[in-house]
The first five atom37 places (N, CA, C, CB, O) and aatype in JSON, in Angstrom:
{
  "aatype": [12, 1, 4, 19, 9, 0, 1, 13, 14, 13, 3, 10, 16, 11, 2, 7, 19, 10, 6, 15, 12, 11, 7, 19, 11, 14, 6, 6, 9, 16, 0, 6, 13, 19, 9, 19, 7, 1, 1, 8, 18, 14, 0, 11, 5, 19, 7, 5, 19, 19, 16, 1, 5, 3, 1, 1, 3, 13, 15, 0, 7, 6, 19, 10, 11, 0, 12, 16, 5, 10, 7, 13, 16, 4, 7, 16, 1, 0, 6, 0, 3, 0, 19, 14, 0, 14, 0, 14, 16, 0, 3, 14, 18, 5, 5, 0, 15, 0, 0, 10, 7, 16, 14, 5, 17, 15, 6],
  "atom_mask": [
    [1, 1, 1, 1, 1],
    [1, 1, 1, 1, 1],
    [1, 1, 1, 1, 1],
    [1, 1, 1, 1, 1],
    [1, 1, 1, 1, 1],
    [1, 1, 1, 1, 1],
    [1, 1, 1, 1, 1],
    [1, 1, 1, 1, 1],
    [1, 1, 1, 1, 1],
    [1, 1, 1, 1, 1],
    [1, 1, 1, 1, 1],
    [1, 1, 1, 1, 1],
    [1, 1, 1, 1, 1],
    [1, 1, 1, 1, 1],
    [1, 1, 1, 1, 1],
    [1, 1, 1, 0, 1],
    [1, 1, 1, 1, 1],
    [1, 1, 1, 1, 1],
    [1, 1, 1, 1, 1],
    [1, 1, 1, 1, 1],
    [1, 1, 1, 1, 1],
    [1, 1, 1, 1, 1],
    [1, 1, 1, 0, 1],
    [1, 1, 1, 1, 1],
    [1, 1, 1, 1, 1],
    [1, 1, 1, 1, 1],
    [1, 1, 1, 1, 1],
    [1, 1, 1, 1, 1],
    [1, 1, 1, 1, 1],
    [1, 1, 1, 1, 1],
    [1, 1, 1, 1, 1],
    [1, 1, 1, 1, 1],
    [1, 1, 1, 1, 1],
    [1, 1, 1, 1, 1],
    [1, 1, 1, 1, 1],
    [1, 1, 1, 1, 1],
    [1, 1, 1, 0, 1],
    [1, 1, 1, 1, 1],
    [1, 1, 1, 1, 1],
    [1, 1, 1, 1, 1],
    [1, 1, 1, 1, 1],
    [1, 1, 1, 1, 1],
    [1, 1, 1, 1, 1],
    [1, 1, 1, 1, 1],
    [1, 1, 1, 1, 1],
    [1, 1, 1, 1, 1],
    [1, 1, 1, 0, 1],
    [1, 1, 1, 1, 1],
    [1, 1, 1, 1, 1],
    [1, 1, 1, 1, 1],
    [1, 1, 1, 1, 1],
    [1, 1, 1, 1, 1],
    [1, 1, 1, 1, 1],
    [1, 1, 1, 1, 1],
    [1, 1, 1, 1, 1],
    [1, 1, 1, 1, 1],
    [1, 1, 1, 1, 1],
    [1, 1, 1, 1, 1],
    [1, 1, 1, 1, 1],
    [1, 1, 1, 1, 1],
    [1, 1, 1, 0, 1],
    [1, 1, 1, 1, 1],
    [1, 1, 1, 1, 1],
    [1, 1, 1, 1, 1],
    [1, 1, 1, 1, 1],
    [1, 1, 1, 1, 1],
    [1, 1, 1, 1, 1],
    [1, 1, 1, 1, 1],
    [1, 1, 1, 1, 1],
    [1, 1, 1, 1, 1],
    [1, 1, 1, 0, 1],
    [1, 1, 1, 1, 1],
    [1, 1, 1, 1, 1],
    [1, 1, 1, 1, 1],
    [1, 1, 1, 0, 1],
    [1, 1, 1, 1, 1],
    [1, 1, 1, 1, 1],
    [1, 1, 1, 1, 1],
    [1, 1, 1, 1, 1],
    [1, 1, 1, 1, 1],
    [1, 1, 1, 1, 1],
    [1, 1, 1, 1, 1],
    [1, 1, 1, 1, 1],
    [1, 1, 1, 1, 1],
    [1, 1, 1, 1, 1],
    [1, 1, 1, 1, 1],
    [1, 1, 1, 1, 1],
    [1, 1, 1, 1, 1],
    [1, 1, 1, 1, 1],
    [1, 1, 1, 1, 1],
    [1, 1, 1, 1, 1],
    [1, 1, 1, 1, 1],
    [1, 1, 1, 1, 1],
    [1, 1, 1, 1, 1],
    [1, 1, 1, 1, 1],
    [1, 1, 1, 1, 1],
    [1, 1, 1, 1, 1],
    [1, 1, 1, 1, 1],
    [1, 1, 1, 1, 1],
    [1, 1, 1, 1, 1],
    [1, 1, 1, 0, 1],
    [1, 1, 1, 1, 1],
    [1, 1, 1, 1, 1],
    [1, 1, 1, 1, 1],
    [1, 1, 1, 1, 1],
    [1, 1, 1, 1, 1],
    [1, 1, 1, 1, 1]
  ],
  "atom_positions": [
    [[23.96, 99.6, -61.08], [23.92, 98.94, -59.8], [25.36, 98.7, -59.34], [23.12, 97.62, -59.88], [26.22, 98.33, -60.14]],
    [[25.6, 98.9, -58.1], [26.93, 98.71, -57.54], [27.11, 97.25, -57.15], [27.16, 99.64, -56.32], [26.33, 96.71, -56.37]],
    [[28.15, 96.63, -57.7], [28.49, 95.24, -57.42], [29.94, 95.17, -56.96], [28.26, 94.34, -58.67], [30.78, 95.94, -57.4]],
    [[30.21, 94.23, -56.07], [31.59, 94.01, -55.63], [32.05, 92.68, -56.2], [31.72, 94.04, -54.07], [31.48, 91.63, -55.9]],
    [[33.09, 92.74, -57.02], [33.69, 91.55, -57.59], [35.18, 91.62, -57.34], [33.36, 91.42, -59.12], [35.84, 92.6, -57.7]],
    [[35.72, 90.59, -56.71], [37.14, 90.54, -56.35], [37.54, 91.73, -55.48], [38.01, 90.49, -57.61], [38.6, 92.32, -55.68]],
    [[36.69, 92.06, -54.54], [36.92, 93.14, -53.58], [36.97, 94.52, -54.2], [38.2, 92.9, -52.85], [37.36, 95.48, -53.53]],
    [[36.57, 94.66, -55.46], [36.53, 95.96, -56.11], [35.09, 96.3, -56.46], [37.43, 95.97, -57.39], [34.36, 95.46, -56.98]],
    [[34.67, 97.54, -56.18], [33.29, 97.93, -56.53], [33.18, 98.3, -58.01], [32.82, 99.11, -55.66], [34.07, 98.94, -58.57]],
    [[32.08, 97.89, -58.63], [31.8, 98.21, -60.02], [30.38, 98.71, -60.12], [32.02, 96.97, -60.95], [29.47, 98.18, -59.48]],
    [[30.18, 99.74, -60.94], [28.84, 100.22, -61.25], [28.44, 99.6, -62.59], [28.77, 101.8, -61.3], [28.86, 100.06, -63.65]],
    [[27.63, 98.55, -62.51], [27.24, 97.82, -63.7], [25.78, 98.07, -64.04], [27.5, 96.33, -63.52], [24.94, 98.24, -63.16]],
    [[25.49, 98.08, -65.32], [24.11, 98.15, -65.79], [23.91, 97.01, -66.79], [23.79, 99.54, -66.44], [24.86, 96.5, -67.37]],
    [[22.66, 96.64, -66.97], [22.36, 95.57, -67.91], [22.79, 95.97, -69.33], [20.86, 95.23, -67.88], [23.38, 95.17, -70.05]],
    [[22.48, 97.21, -69.72], [22.89, 97.68, -71.05], [24.4, 97.74, -71.19], [22.29, 99.05, -71.33], [24.93, 97.46, -72.27]],
    [[25.1, 98.1, -70.13], [26.55, 98.14, -70.17], [27.16, 96.76, -70.38], [0.0, 0.0, 0.0], [28.12, 96.61, -71.12]],
    [[26.58, 95.76, -69.71], [27.06, 94.39, -69.88], [26.77, 93.92, -71.31], [26.4, 93.44, -68.86], [27.62, 93.3, -71.94]],
    [[25.57, 94.22, -71.82], [25.23, 93.84, -73.2], [26.21, 94.47, -74.19], [23.79, 94.27, -73.53], [26.65, 93.8, -75.13]],
    [[26.54, 95.74, -74.0], [27.5, 96.42, -74.88], [28.88, 95.8, -74.78], [27.58, 97.92, -74.54], [29.56, 95.6, -75.79]],
    [[29.32, 95.49, -73.56], [30.65, 94.91, -73.36], [30.77, 93.55, -74.03], [30.95, 94.79, -71.87], [31.83, 93.21, -74.55]],
    [[29.69, 92.77, -74.01], [29.73, 91.4, -74.54], [29.43, 91.34, -76.04], [28.74, 90.54, -73.79], [29.55, 90.29, -76.65]],
    [[29.05, 92.48, -76.62], [28.75, 92.51, -78.05], [30.01, 92.18, -78.84], [28.19, 93.9, -78.47], [31.05, 92.79, -78.65]],
    [[29.9, 91.2, -79.73], [31.03, 90.8, -80.56], [31.99, 89.83, -79.91], [0.0, 0.0, 0.0], [32.97, 89.43, -80.54]],
    [[31.73, 89.43, -78.66], [32.61, 88.49, -77.97], [32.11, 87.07, -78.26], [32.64, 88.76, -76.42], [30.94, 86.77, -78.05]],
    [[33.0, 86.22, -78.74], [32.63, 84.84, -79.07], [32.6, 84.01, -77.79], [33.63, 84.24, -80.1], [33.57, 84.02, -77.03]],
    [[31.5, 83.3, -77.53], [31.43, 82.49, -76.31], [32.42, 81.32, -76.33], [30.01, 81.95, -76.11], [32.61, 80.67, -77.35]],
    [[33.03, 81.09, -75.18], [33.91, 79.94, -75.03], [33.07, 78.72, -74.63], [35.02, 80.22, -73.96], [31.87, 78.84, -74.39]],
    [[33.7, 77.57, -74.58], [32.98, 76.35, -74.18], [32.57, 76.45, -72.71], [33.85, 75.1, -74.43], [33.36, 76.86, -71.87]],
    [[31.35, 76.05, -72.42], [30.84, 76.11, -71.05], [31.19, 74.82, -70.35], [29.3, 76.34, -71.03], [30.83, 73.73, -70.8]],
    [[31.91, 74.94, -69.23], [32.29, 73.77, -68.45], [31.57, 73.73, -67.1], [33.79, 73.75, -68.24], [31.43, 72.66, -66.52]],
    [[31.13, 74.86, -66.61], [30.47, 74.89, -65.29], [29.33, 75.91, -65.32], [31.49, 75.24, -64.17], [28.29, 75.65, -65.91]],
    [[29.52, 77.05, -64.68], [28.48, 78.07, -64.57], [28.43, 78.9, -65.84], [28.73, 78.97, -63.35], [29.45, 79.12, -66.5]],
    [[27.21, 79.37, -66.18], [27.06, 80.19, -67.37], [26.09, 81.34, -67.13], [26.58, 79.35, -68.54], [25.29, 81.32, -66.2]],
    [[26.21, 82.34, -68.0], [25.32, 83.5, -68.0], [24.78, 83.65, -69.42], [26.08, 84.8, -67.53], [25.53, 83.58, -70.39]],
    [[23.48, 83.87, -69.53], [22.89, 84.08, -70.84], [22.84, 85.59, -71.08], [21.46, 83.44, -70.95], [22.13, 86.32, -70.38]],
    [[23.6, 86.04, -72.06], [23.66, 87.46, -72.43], [23.14, 87.56, -73.86], [25.13, 88.06, -72.31], [23.75, 87.04, -74.79]],
    [[22.01, 88.22, -74.02], [21.35, 88.24, -75.32], [20.8, 86.85, -75.59], [0.0, 0.0, 0.0], [19.98, 86.34, -74.83]],
    [[21.25, 86.25, -76.68], [20.83, 84.88, -77.0], [21.97, 83.89, -76.85], [20.28, 84.82, -78.41], [21.84, 82.73, -77.25]],
    [[23.08, 84.33, -76.29], [24.27, 83.47, -76.19], [24.53, 83.06, -74.75], [25.48, 84.18, -76.75], [24.25, 83.81, -73.81]],
    [[25.07, 81.86, -74.59], [25.48, 81.35, -73.29], [26.99, 81.54, -73.16], [25.08, 79.84, -73.12], [27.76, 81.02, -73.96]],
    [[27.39, 82.28, -72.15], [28.81, 82.53, -71.89], [29.21, 81.91, -70.55], [29.11, 84.06, -71.91], [28.4, 81.88, -69.62]],
    [[30.44, 81.41, -70.44], [30.92, 81.0, -69.12], [30.97, 82.22, -68.2], [32.34, 80.33, -69.23], [31.32, 83.32, -68.62]],
    [[30.62, 82.0, -66.94], [30.57, 83.11, -65.98], [31.92, 83.81, -65.86], [30.13, 82.61, -64.61], [31.98, 85.04, -65.76]],
    [[33.0, 83.05, -65.87], [34.33, 83.65, -65.75], [34.66, 84.53, -66.95], [35.4, 82.57, -65.58], [35.33, 85.55, -66.8]],
    [[34.2, 84.15, -68.15], [34.45, 84.96, -69.34], [33.72, 86.29, -69.22], [34.02, 84.21, -70.61], [34.27, 87.34, -69.54]],
    [[32.47, 86.25, -68.77], [31.69, 87.48, -68.6], [32.38, 88.37, -67.57], [30.23, 87.17, -68.17], [32.53, 89.58, -67.79]],
    [[32.8, 87.79, -66.45], [33.48, 88.57, -65.42], [34.75, 89.22, -65.92], [0.0, 0.0, 0.0], [35.04, 90.36, -65.58]],
    [[35.51, 88.49, -66.72], [36.77, 89.04, -67.26], [36.49, 90.2, -68.2], [37.57, 87.95, -67.99], [37.17, 91.23, -68.13]],
    [[35.51, 90.06, -69.08], [35.22, 91.12, -70.06], [34.66, 92.35, -69.35], [34.22, 90.61, -71.12], [35.06, 93.48, -69.66]],
    [[33.75, 92.14, -68.42], [33.06, 93.27, -67.77], [33.98, 94.01, -66.81], [31.82, 92.78, -67.02], [33.96, 95.24, -66.76]],
    [[34.8, 93.27, -66.04], [35.65, 93.92, -65.02], [37.06, 94.21, -65.5], [35.71, 93.06, -63.78], [37.79, 94.98, -64.87]],
    [[37.47, 93.59, -66.61], [38.84, 93.7, -67.13], [39.87, 93.21, -66.11], [39.13, 95.15, -67.51], [41.0, 93.71, -66.06]],
    [[39.47, 92.22, -65.32], [40.38, 91.61, -64.34], [40.73, 90.2, -64.79], [39.74, 91.6, -62.93], [40.04, 89.61, -65.62]],
    [[41.79, 89.67, -64.22], [42.18, 88.3, -64.49], [41.15, 87.36, -63.87], [43.61, 88.01, -63.94], [40.61, 87.64, -62.8]],
    [[40.88, 86.26, -64.54], [39.86, 85.31, -64.06], [40.22, 84.68, -62.72], [39.67, 84.22, -65.09], [39.34, 84.22, -62.0]],
    [[41.48, 84.66, -62.39], [41.9, 84.08, -61.11], [41.59, 84.99, -59.94], [43.39, 83.77, -61.14], [41.66, 84.55, -58.79]],
    [[41.25, 86.25, -60.21], [41.01, 87.22, -59.14], [39.6, 87.17, -58.56], [41.28, 88.59, -59.65], [39.35, 87.75, -57.51]],
    [[38.67, 86.48, -59.23], [37.29, 86.44, -58.74], [36.71, 85.05, -58.93], [36.41, 87.49, -59.46], [37.25, 84.23, -59.68]],
    [[35.62, 84.8, -58.25], [34.96, 83.49, -58.38], [33.77, 83.61, -59.32], [34.51, 82.95, -57.0], [33.24, 84.7, -59.55]],
    [[33.36, 82.49, -59.86], [32.18, 82.46, -60.72], [30.95, 82.85, -59.92], [32.0, 81.07, -61.36], [30.02, 83.46, -60.46]],
    [[30.92, 82.51, -58.65], [29.79, 82.85, -57.79], [29.58, 84.35, -57.67], [0.0, 0.0, 0.0], [28.44, 84.82, -57.64]],
    [[30.67, 85.1, -57.61], [30.55, 86.56, -57.55], [29.92, 87.11, -58.82], [31.93, 87.2, -57.33], [29.07, 88.01, -58.77]],
    [[30.33, 86.57, -59.95], [29.79, 87.02, -61.24], [28.32, 86.63, -61.36], [30.61, 86.42, -62.42], [27.49, 87.44, -61.78]],
    [[27.99, 85.39, -60.97], [26.6, 84.94, -61.05], [25.69, 85.8, -60.18], [26.49, 83.47, -60.64], [24.57, 86.14, -60.58]],
    [[26.15, 86.13, -59.0], [25.35, 86.96, -58.1], [25.09, 88.33, -58.72], [26.07, 87.12, -56.73], [23.96, 88.82, -58.71]],
    [[26.14, 88.94, -59.27], [26.0, 90.27, -59.87], [25.1, 90.22, -61.1], [27.38, 90.84, -60.24], [24.24, 91.08, -61.28]],
    [[25.29, 89.22, -61.96], [24.5, 89.13, -63.19], [23.03, 88.81, -62.89], [25.09, 88.06, -64.12], [22.14, 89.3, -63.59]],
    [[22.78, 88.0, -61.87], [21.4, 87.71, -61.47], [20.72, 88.97, -60.96], [21.37, 86.61, -60.38], [19.56, 89.22, -61.28]],
    [[21.44, 89.77, -60.19], [20.87, 91.03, -59.69], [20.58, 92.0, -60.82], [21.82, 91.67, -58.68], [19.68, 92.83, -60.71]],
    [[21.34, 91.91, -61.91], [21.1, 92.78, -63.06], [19.97, 92.26, -63.95], [22.37, 92.92, -63.89], [19.52, 92.96, -64.85]],
    [[19.51, 91.03, -63.69], [18.4, 90.49, -64.45], [18.76, 89.49, -65.52], [0.0, 0.0, 0.0], [17.91, 89.12, -66.34]],
    [[20.02, 89.03, -65.55], [20.42, 88.02, -66.52], [20.09, 86.63, -65.99], [21.93, 88.13, -66.84], [20.05, 86.42, -64.78]],
    [[19.84, 85.7, -66.89], [19.6, 84.31, -66.52], [20.93, 83.61, -66.36], [18.71, 83.6, -67.57], [21.8, 83.68, -67.24]],
    [[21.09, 82.92, -65.24], [22.34, 82.22, -64.95], [22.02, 80.78, -64.57], [23.12, 82.92, -63.81], [20.9, 80.47, -64.18]],
    [[23.01, 79.92, -64.69], [22.82, 78.52, -64.32], [24.12, 77.77, -64.34], [0.0, 0.0, 0.0], [25.2, 78.35, -64.52]],
    [[24.01, 76.45, -64.14], [25.18, 75.59, -64.19], [24.98, 74.56, -65.28], [25.42, 74.91, -62.83], [23.86, 74.25, -65.67]],
    [[26.07, 74.03, -65.77], [25.99, 73.05, -66.85], [25.27, 71.8, -66.38], [27.4, 72.69, -67.36], [24.57, 71.16, -67.17]],
    [[25.43, 71.44, -65.12], [24.76, 70.25, -64.59], [23.24, 70.39, -64.71], [25.17, 70.02, -63.13], [22.55, 69.42, -65.02]],
    [[22.72, 71.6, -64.45], [21.27, 71.84, -64.58], [20.85, 71.72, -66.04], [20.89, 73.24, -64.02], [19.81, 71.14, -66.34]],
    [[21.65, 72.25, -66.94], [21.31, 72.22, -68.36], [21.39, 70.79, -68.91], [22.25, 73.14, -69.16], [20.6, 70.41, -69.78]],
    [[22.33, 69.99, -68.4], [22.47, 68.61, -68.86], [21.41, 67.69, -68.28], [23.85, 68.09, -68.51], [21.19, 66.6, -68.8]],
    [[20.73, 68.12, -67.2], [19.76, 67.27, -66.54], [18.46, 67.13, -67.33], [19.46, 67.81, -65.18], [17.68, 66.22, -67.04]],
    [[18.21, 67.98, -68.3], [16.99, 67.9, -69.09], [17.11, 66.72, -70.06], [16.72, 69.23, -69.86], [17.98, 66.73, -70.93]],
    [[16.25, 65.71, -69.9], [16.38, 64.54, -70.78], [15.89, 64.84, -72.19], [15.62, 63.36, -70.19], [14.89, 65.53, -72.38]],
    [[16.59, 64.31, -73.16], [16.18, 64.46, -74.55], [15.17, 63.36, -74.88], [17.41, 64.39, -75.51], [15.29, 62.25, -74.37]],
    [[14.2, 63.66, -75.72], [13.24, 62.62, -76.08], [13.91, 61.5, -76.86], [12.08, 63.22, -76.89], [14.83, 61.73, -77.65]],
    [[13.43, 60.28, -76.62], [14.01, 59.14, -77.3], [13.6, 59.15, -78.78], [13.58, 57.81, -76.63], [12.41, 59.25, -79.09]],
    [[14.58, 59.06, -79.68], [14.23, 59.09, -81.1], [13.57, 57.79, -81.54], [15.47, 59.36, -81.95], [13.93, 56.71, -81.06]],
    [[12.62, 57.89, -82.44], [12.01, 56.71, -83.04], [12.45, 56.65, -84.49], [10.44, 56.74, -82.92], [12.76, 57.68, -85.1]],
    [[12.48, 55.45, -85.02], [13.02, 55.27, -86.36], [12.08, 55.79, -87.45], [13.31, 53.81, -86.6], [12.54, 56.32, -88.45]],
    [[10.78, 55.63, -87.25], [9.81, 55.97, -88.27], [9.39, 57.44, -88.16], [8.58, 55.05, -88.16], [8.95, 57.85, -87.08]],
    [[9.5, 58.24, -89.24], [9.09, 59.64, -89.16], [7.61, 59.81, -88.86], [9.43, 60.33, -90.45], [7.21, 60.81, -88.26]],
    [[6.78, 58.85, -89.27], [5.35, 58.93, -88.97], [5.09, 58.76, -87.48], [4.57, 57.87, -89.76], [4.2, 59.4, -86.92]],
    [[5.87, 57.89, -86.84], [5.74, 57.72, -85.4], [6.2, 58.98, -84.66], [6.55, 56.49, -84.92], [5.61, 59.37, -83.65]],
    [[7.24, 59.62, -85.18], [7.71, 60.87, -84.58], [6.63, 61.94, -84.67], [9.0, 61.35, -85.26], [6.38, 62.66, -83.7]],
    [[5.99, 62.06, -85.83], [4.94, 63.06, -86.02], [3.74, 62.75, -85.11], [4.49, 63.11, -87.49], [3.17, 63.66, -84.51]],
    [[3.37, 61.48, -85.0], [2.25, 61.1, -84.14], [2.55, 61.41, -82.68], [1.93, 59.62, -84.31], [1.69, 61.88, -81.94]],
    [[3.78, 61.13, -82.27], [4.17, 61.4, -80.89], [4.16, 62.9, -80.61], [5.55, 60.81, -80.59], [3.79, 63.33, -79.52]],
    [[4.58, 63.7, -81.58], [4.61, 65.16, -81.4], [3.2, 65.73, -81.32], [5.39, 65.83, -82.53], [2.95, 66.67, -80.57]],
    [[2.28, 65.17, -82.1], [0.9, 65.67, -82.11], [0.07, 65.13, -80.97], [0.24, 65.33, -83.42], [-0.91, 65.75, -80.58]],
    [[0.44, 63.99, -80.44], [-0.33, 63.38, -79.36], [-1.44, 62.52, -79.92], [0.0, 0.0, 0.0], [-1.66, 62.46, -81.13]],
    [[-2.14, 61.86, -79.01], [-3.24, 61.0, -79.45], [-4.52, 61.81, -79.54], [-3.42, 59.81, -78.49], [-4.74, 62.71, -78.72]],
    [[-5.38, 61.51, -80.5], [-6.62, 62.27, -80.63], [-7.6, 61.95, -79.5], [-7.27, 61.98, -81.98], [-7.63, 60.83, -78.99]],
    [[-8.37, 62.93, -79.13], [-9.4, 62.76, -78.1], [-10.73, 62.49, -78.8], [-9.49, 64.01, -77.18], [-11.29, 63.38, -79.44]],
    [[-11.23, 61.29, -78.67], [-12.48, 60.92, -79.3], [-13.63, 61.17, -78.33], [-12.46, 59.44, -79.74], [-13.55, 60.78, -77.17]],
    [[-14.65, 61.8, -78.8], [-15.83, 62.03, -77.96], [-16.87, 60.97, -78.29], [-16.42, 63.48, -78.17], [-17.06, 60.62, -79.45]],
    [[-17.53, 60.47, -77.26], [-18.53, 59.43, -77.47], [-19.92, 59.94, -77.23], [-18.26, 58.26, -76.57], [-20.88, 59.18, -77.36]]
  ]
}
């Protein structure tokens, strides 16, 4: 698929992006991210690896648009942080009961 990033056209494929990102260690996510395989990468890191351009030359939005069109899952850290974690209980039996739910008694 033809994508324009930093005013330059690129012919990108999903398999090509997967190959390019193979063996690349993800950096810490501070804003936008792209899920490649089972890893979450910062959008700017993906853009740099795939286009071989300096990160200052393109925006994260350009990368997110291109990766979404290729079928990758993208998001922002704010969305990921918005999911509330369940409140921990001290007793493991209470945790198990909460996970299983209450039984439905038939009368």
